[in-house]
N, C-alpha and C positions, 0 to 999 in steps of 0.2 A: 469596549465590551469585555469585561473580565471573564476569563475562562471558568467554566464549571466542570465538575467531574464528568468523565465520560462513562456511560453505562452501556453494557452490551445487552441488548434485548434480542428477541427473535420474533419473526412474523408468526403470530398465532393464527391469524385468519386474514383473508383478503376478501373484502366485501365490495362487489361492483355497485356503483352508485348511478353512473351514466356511461355512455359509450367511451368517454375519455377520463372519467374520474373513478378511482377506487379508494376505499378506506382500508388502510393497513392497520390492523389491530396488533399492537406490539406487546408481547408478554414480558413482564418485568421480573427480574430475579426475586426470589422469596425474601431475601434480606435487603432489598432495595429501600433506601430512604428517600427516594425521589418524590418531591411534592411540587405543585405548581398552582397558580391561580388561573381561573378561566379567562382566556384572552392572551395568555402568554404563548411563546413559541420556543422551539428547540432547534438545534443544529443537528441534522442527520447525515450520516455517512455509512458506507458499506465497506467492511474489511477488504483490503487489497484492491479496492476500486479507486484508481488514480487517474489524474489527467496526463496529458502528454509531457508534462514537466516532472512527473513522478510524485506529485503531491496528492494527498487524499482529496476527493471531491466531496465538498460539504455544502448542504443547502438548508436554508431556514424554512421551517414549516410551522404554522400555527397548530396547536393541539386542538383537535375537533371533539374530543371526548371531555367529559366533566371531571374535575378533581374527585368527585364522588365515585367515579369508576375505578380509581386506584385501589379501592377496597376489594375489587375483583381481580386485581393484579395485572391491569393493562392500561395502556393509553392508546389513542388513535390519531393517525395522521390521514387526512383526506387529500389525495394528491392527484393533480391533473396531469395526464400524459400530454406533454407539450408538442411532441413530434420533432420536426427539424429544429435543432438548437436546444432541445430539452435533454441535455446530456444525462443528468441525474434522474429525471423523471422517467426517461425511457429505460434506464437500468433498473430502477426499482419496480417498474411495471412488468419487467421480465423475471422478477424474483418469485420464489415459491414459498409456501408455508414451511416454516422451520428455518429459513435463512436468517442469518444474524444481521442486525442493524445496530449501529452505534448511535447513541443519543447523548447530546451534550446540552445542558441547560437546567432549568428554564431561563429564558431571557424575556425582557420587556416588562416595564412597569407602568407605562403611560396608558395602556389600553387594556385594563383589567376590570373585572366586574366588582362593583360595590355590593356585596351580597346582602347587606343589612338595609339597603335603601328601599323604603316602602313605596316610593313614587311609581306611577305607571311607567313601564319600560317600553321603549320603541326601538326595535332593531331594524336597521336598513342595510341590506346587503345586495351584492351583485356577483354573479358567477361563483367562483370558489371563495369569495369573501364571506360566504355563509359559514365557513368552517369554524372560526373562533366564536361567531355568534351562536352557533349550535352548542358549543361548550358552555356558554353563558346561560342559554335557555335551559339546558338540562340541569345546570346547577340551581337556577332559580326554582325549577319545578321540583327539585329535591328538598326544598325547604318546607317547613310546616305551613307557612302562609305565603304562598307566592304572590307577588304583585300582579296587577293587570299587565298582560304582555301582548303587544302588537308586533307582528313581523311583516315587513315589506321586503319582498325578495324578487329581484329582477334577473332574468337570464334570457338566452336567445329564443329557445323554443321548447316544446314540451319535453323532449328527450334530455334536455340539459338541467332538469330539476333535481338538484342534489338533495338528498335526505327527504325525498318526496313522501314516502310512506310515513316516516316519523313525524314530519311537520303537519301533514294533513291529518294524521291521527290525533295530534294534540288539538288541532282546531276543532275536531269533531267531539272530543271527549273531555277536554280540560276547561272548566269554567274560567272565564276571563282571558282566554287565549284566542287571538284572531290572526288570520293569515291572509295576506294580499300578495298575489303573484302578478308579475308584469313581464310580458314577452317583448323583447326588443326586435325580434325578427319573426313575428307570428306566422304560423302556417295557416292555410285555408281552413276555415271552420272554427278558428279560435275566437271565442266570444268574450273573453276577459279583457283586462287592461293591456295596452300595448304602448311601446315607446321607451324612451329613456327614463330611468327612475327619477331624476331631478325634475323632469318635465311633468310627471304625473303627480308629484307630491302636493302642489298647490290645491288640487281638488280633494286630496285626502286629509291634509292637515293645514287648513288655512291660517291657523294661529297657534301659538304656544298654549298648552293646556296642562302644564305641570309635569311633562314627561322628562325622563332622563333618556338620552338617545345614544345609541352605539351604532357606528357606521363602519362598514368595511367593504372594500372592493377596489377596482382599478382607480387610478388617480382622477380621471375626468369625472367619474361618478361621484367620488367622495367630495371633490372640490365643488362640483355643481350642487350637491346636496347641502353642503355646509353654507354655500352662498344663499340658497333659498331659505334655509332655516333661520339665518340671520335676518333676512328681510321679513320673515314671518314673526319675528320677535322672540325666537328661542335664545335664551341667554347662553353665552359662551360656556359658562361653567356646567351647563346641562348637557353638553355635546361632547362625546368622545369619538375619536376617529382613528382608523388605521387604513393605509392604502398600500397596494402592492404594485 
């Protein structure tokens, strides 16, 4: 992975998403030439934050904002506070607005949005895997003629719904946009779909219908989803995936 220039940004805003996830909006320098494609990631670090060997702590994060947001001078990272073992995530969740963050990138070319593809788009995510998918969705919705968009999003329970207001808002107001949520550990009273994402897909998409598919989440979800899509006749060229 060839190194890219390091840009010093600052935390412009911290937006709580769930009890464990916050979106960090990073303000870019006015003269920044930073560009990226939806789906790419950056390496983030904090000045003077080092490990026990005296080396800078760096972590890879998908950019959750759209390239279109660069016009407003910012990019966003939606980061889960891991807890024990989450060395960098714990540190950034203790940061405040105005604190500096170093950004290096962008990186990644295999999981990027084809903006001009008019085919129906199917986005399948689990947990924090929704972050790069949100960047893609916002990019498509910023075009003159967005394609049909279906989003299947799995998470543990209601409080873990990242970008809930935004995604539900699209489902209510954007023609051709539909949202399906799946709870893997549903609470009493939940009347929607429940279970593992790959196990629910056969009832939702029994066969290939011309979609281009983007999948992101933990390895078991991604591999199980890919296995099912192959059985359902989705061609390999129509499926893009990223796992964490």
